[in-house]
C-alpha positions as a LaTeX table, in Angstrom:
\begin{tabular}{lrrr}
\hline
Residue & $x$ (\AA) & $y$ (\AA) & $z$ (\AA) \\
\hline
Unk1 & $-7.46$ & 0.38 & $-31.25$ \\
Unk2 & $-4.00$ & $-1.07$ & $-31.12$ \\
Unk3 & $-2.01$ & 1.06 & $-28.70$ \\
Unk4 & $-2.30$ & 1.98 & $-25.07$ \\
Unk5 & $-2.46$ & 5.67 & $-25.97$ \\
Unk6 & $-5.38$ & 5.00 & $-28.33$ \\
Unk7 & $-7.23$ & 3.05 & $-25.64$ \\
Unk8 & $-6.64$ & 5.82 & $-23.08$ \\
Unk9 & $-7.81$ & 8.46 & $-25.55$ \\
Unk10 & $-10.96$ & 6.51 & $-26.39$ \\
Unk11 & $-11.84$ & 5.97 & $-22.73$ \\
Unk12 & $-11.24$ & 9.65 & $-21.99$ \\
Unk13 & $-13.78$ & 10.47 & $-24.71$ \\
Unk14 & $-16.21$ & 7.83 & $-23.46$ \\
Unk15 & $-16.18$ & 9.20 & $-19.91$ \\
Unk16 & $-15.67$ & 12.85 & $-20.91$ \\
Unk17 & $-12.45$ & 13.12 & $-18.91$ \\
Unk18 & $-9.98$ & 15.85 & $-19.80$ \\
Unk19 & $-6.20$ & 15.48 & $-19.72$ \\
Unk20 & $-6.20$ & 17.80 & $-16.72$ \\
Unk21 & $-8.72$ & 15.63 & $-14.83$ \\
Unk22 & $-6.88$ & 12.44 & $-15.73$ \\
Unk23 & $-3.58$ & 13.91 & $-14.60$ \\
Unk24 & $-5.06$ & 14.95 & $-11.26$ \\
Unk25 & $-6.65$ & 11.53 & $-10.68$ \\
Unk26 & $-3.48$ & 9.68 & $-11.70$ \\
Unk27 & $-1.20$ & 11.87 & $-9.60$ \\
Unk28 & 0.91 & 13.15 & $-12.48$ \\
Unk29 & 1.28 & 16.35 & $-14.46$ \\
Unk30 & $-0.68$ & 17.18 & $-17.58$ \\
Unk31 & 2.64 & 17.08 & $-19.45$ \\
Unk32 & 3.12 & 13.45 & $-18.37$ \\
Unk33 & $-0.37$ & 12.53 & $-19.60$ \\
Unk34 & 0.41 & 14.28 & $-22.88$ \\
Unk35 & 3.57 & 12.17 & $-23.25$ \\
Unk36 & 1.61 & 8.96 & $-22.53$ \\
Unk37 & $-1.03$ & 9.91 & $-25.10$ \\
Unk38 & 1.56 & 10.72 & $-27.76$ \\
Unk39 & 3.31 & 7.41 & $-27.12$ \\
Unk40 & 6.50 & 9.23 & $-26.16$ \\
Unk41 & 6.56 & 7.56 & $-22.73$ \\
Unk42 & 4.85 & 4.73 & $-20.90$ \\
Unk43 & 3.61 & 5.17 & $-17.33$ \\
Unk44 & 5.09 & 3.19 & $-14.45$ \\
Unk45 & 2.88 & 0.44 & $-13.01$ \\
Unk46 & 1.46 & 2.54 & $-10.15$ \\
Unk47 & 0.58 & 5.43 & $-12.46$ \\
Unk48 & $-0.91$ & 3.02 & $-15.01$ \\
Unk49 & $-3.12$ & 1.57 & $-12.27$ \\
Unk50 & $-4.25$ & 5.07 & $-11.29$ \\
Unk51 & $-5.03$ & 5.91 & $-14.92$ \\
Unk52 & $-6.97$ & 2.67 & $-15.28$ \\
Unk53 & $-9.00$ & 3.42 & $-12.15$ \\
Unk54 & $-9.78$ & 6.94 & $-13.38$ \\
Unk55 & $-10.94$ & 5.47 & $-16.70$ \\
Unk56 & $-13.05$ & 2.69 & $-15.12$ \\
Unk57 & $-10.93$ & $-0.11$ & $-16.55$ \\
Unk58 & $-7.89$ & $-2.23$ & $-15.76$ \\
Unk59 & $-4.20$ & $-1.83$ & $-16.40$ \\
Unk60 & $-4.37$ & $-5.05$ & $-18.40$ \\
Unk61 & $-6.92$ & $-3.55$ & $-20.78$ \\
Unk62 & $-4.86$ & $-0.40$ & $-21.26$ \\
Unk63 & $-1.73$ & $-2.43$ & $-21.99$ \\
Unk64 & $-3.14$ & $-5.25$ & $-24.10$ \\
Unk65 & $-6.69$ & $-4.37$ & $-25.07$ \\
Unk66 & $-7.90$ & $-7.56$ & $-23.35$ \\
Unk67 & $-11.47$ & $-7.16$ & $-22.18$ \\
Unk68 & $-12.33$ & $-8.17$ & $-18.65$ \\
Unk69 & $-14.21$ & $-11.36$ & $-18.24$ \\
Unk70 & $-13.58$ & $-13.06$ & $-14.92$ \\
Unk71 & $-15.48$ & $-12.35$ & $-11.73$ \\
Unk72 & $-12.22$ & $-11.71$ & $-9.85$ \\
Unk73 & $-11.12$ & $-9.06$ & $-12.36$ \\
Unk74 & $-14.48$ & $-7.33$ & $-12.25$ \\
Unk75 & $-14.64$ & $-7.50$ & $-8.45$ \\
Unk76 & $-11.16$ & $-5.93$ & $-8.22$ \\
Unk77 & $-12.11$ & $-3.12$ & $-10.59$ \\
Unk78 & $-15.34$ & $-2.30$ & $-8.74$ \\
Unk79 & $-13.73$ & $-2.54$ & $-5.30$ \\
Unk80 & $-10.88$ & $-0.26$ & $-6.38$ \\
Unk81 & $-13.24$ & 2.47 & $-7.53$ \\
Unk82 & $-16.08$ & 2.05 & $-5.05$ \\
Unk83 & $-15.11$ & 4.95 & $-2.80$ \\
Unk84 & $-15.13$ & 7.31 & $-5.79$ \\
Unk85 & $-18.56$ & 6.22 & $-7.06$ \\
Unk86 & $-21.71$ & 8.22 & $-6.58$ \\
Unk87 & $-24.73$ & 6.54 & $-5.04$ \\
Unk88 & $-26.28$ & 6.38 & $-8.51$ \\
Unk89 & $-23.23$ & 4.58 & $-9.90$ \\
Unk90 & $-23.30$ & 2.10 & $-7.02$ \\
Unk91 & $-26.99$ & 1.42 & $-7.70$ \\
Unk92 & $-26.22$ & 0.91 & $-11.39$ \\
Unk93 & $-23.54$ & $-1.66$ & $-10.50$ \\
Unk94 & $-26.03$ & $-3.50$ & $-8.28$ \\
Unk95 & $-28.63$ & $-3.44$ & $-11.06$ \\
Unk96 & $-26.15$ & $-4.86$ & $-13.54$ \\
Unk97 & $-25.16$ & $-7.65$ & $-11.16$ \\
Unk98 & $-28.79$ & $-8.58$ & $-10.47$ \\
Unk99 & $-29.61$ & $-8.60$ & $-14.16$ \\
Unk100 & $-26.53$ & $-10.70$ & $-14.96$ \\
Unk101 & $-27.57$ & $-13.33$ & $-12.43$ \\
Unk102 & $-31.00$ & $-13.64$ & $-14.06$ \\
Unk103 & $-29.50$ & $-14.91$ & $-17.31$ \\
\hline
\end{tabular}
């Protein structure tokens, strides 16, 4: 995947998020999401951050394809989306952290 639109599309498929859902979560219209996905336009920084949050990733990943690796980046991502997580998702995050510390 080379482009932001391809990364967004792939993450939408991964998380089964429709254009309509993404638009609602990002605070834009479906037409705007369609333009971002076609590569016709690029979202402003605030909208990009909202899209990243909705897709459980970072703006940096959407822009560059760079995978997250540092604790600070991961902490920021989790903290940003914590209020939207279900109890099961929060428990999964805790399980992953505990397992990572056992390595």
